[in-house]
N, C-alpha and C positions, 0 to 999 in steps of 0.2 A: 544269585550271588554264590550260593552253595555249589551250584553246578560249575561255575567258573573255578572255584577252589578245587573241586574234584578233578577237573580237566588239567589244571596246573599240577596237581599232585601226580596224576598219571603220567604227564609229560616229563616231570622231574624224575620219576621212578624209571621211566624208559631211558632217559639220558644217563642216569647212574648205572643201570644195568649194562648199557652199551660201553660206558667208560670202563667198568670192571672187566668186561669181556675182552676189550682191547688191551688192557693192562695185563691180563692173564696170558694172552697170546704173545705179547712182547716179552714178558718175564720168562716164559718157557721156550721161546724159540730164538729170540735175539740175544738175550743175556748169555746163554751158554757159548754162543759164537764169539762174543766179545771176551768173555772170561777165558775161552780157549786160546785166544791170541796172546793174552797175558801170560798164561801158563807156558805156552810154547816159547815166548821170548825169554821167560825166566829159565826154562830148561836149556836154551841155547847158551846161556851164560855159565852153566855148570860145566866142569871139565868132562869130556867124553870118557866113557869107560875104557875105550881103547887107547886113550892118551896116556903116555908114560909119564909118571911123576917121579922126581927124585926120591929115594927111599927115606931121606931125612926130612922131607917136607910132611906137614900134617894136613889133613883134610880141612876144608872150610867148614864152618858150623852147620851148613845145610847139605853137605855132600853125601852124608850117610842116609838121609831121609828117603824113605820109599814113598811112592805116591799113596796117599790115604793112611799112612802110618806116622803119627806125630810122636815126638819124644816122650810126652807124658803117657802115651799108650803102651810104651815098651815095658817089659818086665824090669824089675830092679836090677837083675843081672845084666840085661841088655843096656839099661841106662848107664850102669857103671862102665861097661865096655865101651860105649860110645862117648863117654865123657873124657875130656882131656884133663880136667881139673875138677875135684870135688872138695869144697871148702866147708869147714865147720865154723860157725860164728856164734858168739854169745852176746846176748843183749846186755848193754851197760847203760845206765841212766846218765845223761849228760847234765850240765848245769842248767840248760834251758828246758829241761823236762823231756827231751827227746830220748827215745830208746835207740841207741846206736848199735848196729850189728857189727861187732868187732871180730875180725877173723882170728881164730885162736889156733887153727890147725888145718893142714891140707890132708884130707883122707886119701886123696889120690892126686898125683901131679905127674903127667907123662914127661919123659925127658925131652928137652928142647922146646917146650911149650912157653909161649910168651903170655904172661898174665900180669896185669898192671896193679895187682894188689899183693901185699906182703902180710905176714902174720903181724897182728897189731893194728892193721889198717881198718878203717870203717868201710863196710860195703853199703853205700847209700841206698841201693835198691831194696834192701831188706830192713833198713832203719825206719822208724815210724814215731809219730807222736801219739801217745796212748789216749784212747777215748774212755770215758767213764763206763765201767761195766764190760770192757773188752779186754780179754787176756790173750796174748799171742804166744805165750810159752817162754822158755828160757833162752832160746836161740834159734838159728836157722841152719839148714843144710842147703848149700848152693851148688848146683850142677852147671859146669861150663863145658862147652865144646869148642873144638878148633884151636887155631893159633893165629892171631892172638885170641885168647880165650874169651868167649862170648857167653853170657848167662843164658841158659835154656830153661831152668826150672829151679824153684826154691820152695822149701817147705819148713815149717817150724817143728821144734821138738820141745817137750816138757819133761824135766827130770832127765831120765836116760832113755826115753821112748819117743819114737817118731810116729805120731798119730796117723799121718797121711799114708804111711806104709804098713798099716795094720798093727800099730804099736811095736814095730820092729825096734829092738834095742840099738842104741847108737853104737855100742861095742860090736854088735853083730855086723852092722854096716861097715864099721872100720875094718873088721876081718875080711868081709867080702871084697873090700877095695884093695886089700893087700894080697888076696889070693892070686896065684899065678895065672889062672884062666879067667879072671874077672875083667 
């Protein structure tokens, strides 16, 4: 009886090792080929670098991205430059207990950009229902790219400091957004 058990255990182990080896081969040889076709079809949808676009048109929200370089990986100066709109929102408690992110100011808004929010509007993507013991700060900074503006990144601030940017003061971000070469 014990011998049958050991034989079954050896057979099962061999089967598992074979399955893992086949999975490994598939994951590292077949998957990149499939992913490559998706990337290639996505790149075919982007405007070519040689294509001429009218000077008054704005880039789509993905047109500036370089392969391997995500928006959140850019320096704050590059994020400001690539953003078409940067909004400042303050959390306000609503009657149902929700903390609504209400846009109070546009730190940056490129001319001709279409954005579907105005000052005083709630930005639902940054609104939340508070959990006990969780504090999200006083408001949010929301970065949009392209036209119509599409949200790329948001971060909270507490008091006058943005923790995600190394405690950068909100006023300094405001000045960077207004700088001519920002």
